[in-house]
C-alpha positions in Angstrom: -0.3 -0.1 -0.1 3.1 2.1 -0.2 2.3 4.4 -3.2 0.2 2.1 -5.2 -0.9 4.6 -7.8 2.9 4.8 -8.7 4.0 1.4 -8.2 1.3 -0.3 -10.0 2.4 1.1 -13.0 5.9 0.1 -12.8 7.7 -2.6 -14.0 11.3 -3.7 -15.3 13.6 -6.2 -16.4 15.3 -8.2 -19.6 12.3 -10.4 -21.0 15.3 -13.5 -20.8 16.5 -14.4 -17.6 20.2 -12.0 -17.3 19.9 -10.7 -20.4 20.4 -7.1 -18.9 22.2 -5.9 -22.3 19.1 -7.2 -24.4 21.5 -8.9 -26.6 18.3 -11.7 -26.9 15.2 -9.8 -26.3 14.1 -6.3 -25.0 12.7 -5.3 -21.5 9.5 -6.7 -19.9 6.5 -4.1 -20.2 3.7 -4.1 -18.6 1.4 -5.5 -21.7 3.9 -8.3 -21.7 2.0 -11.6 -21.7 2.7 -14.1 -18.9 0.8 -17.9 -19.0 -1.0 -18.4 -15.4 -2.0 -21.8 -16.6 -5.7 -23.3 -15.9 -6.3 -20.3 -13.9 -6.6 -18.0 -16.4 -4.2 -18.4 -19.6 -2.2 -15.8 -21.2 -3.1 -12.1 -19.0 -0.6 -9.4 -19.3 1.6 -8.1 -16.7 -0.7 -5.0 -16.0 -3.6 -7.2 -15.0 -1.3 -8.7 -12.5 0.1 -5.8 -10.9 -3.0 -5.1 -7.9 -3.2 -8.3 -6.4 -6.5 -7.0 -4.9 -8.6 -6.4 -8.2 -7.7 -8.9 -10.2 -8.5 -12.9 -10.7 -6.1 -13.3 -8.3 -8.2 -11.7 -5.4 -6.2 -11.8 -2.6 -6.6 -9.7 0.2 -4.1 -9.1 3.5 -5.0 -7.9 6.8 -1.6 -6.1 7.3 1.2 -5.4 5.2 3.8 -4.7 7.6 
């Protein structure tokens, strides 16, 4: 809950593990698709960022 307005719209890193020079692929974006299996199939990272308002529906009483 620390600055969710900005944090839910931030993602970074290479598409391929340890490819920080982007020699094999580009960087992850919020529109990058991830396959979470039988739960939902391929969805964008944007749709996974807010665990309380997506298909995950997690709710924590206390974060810290």
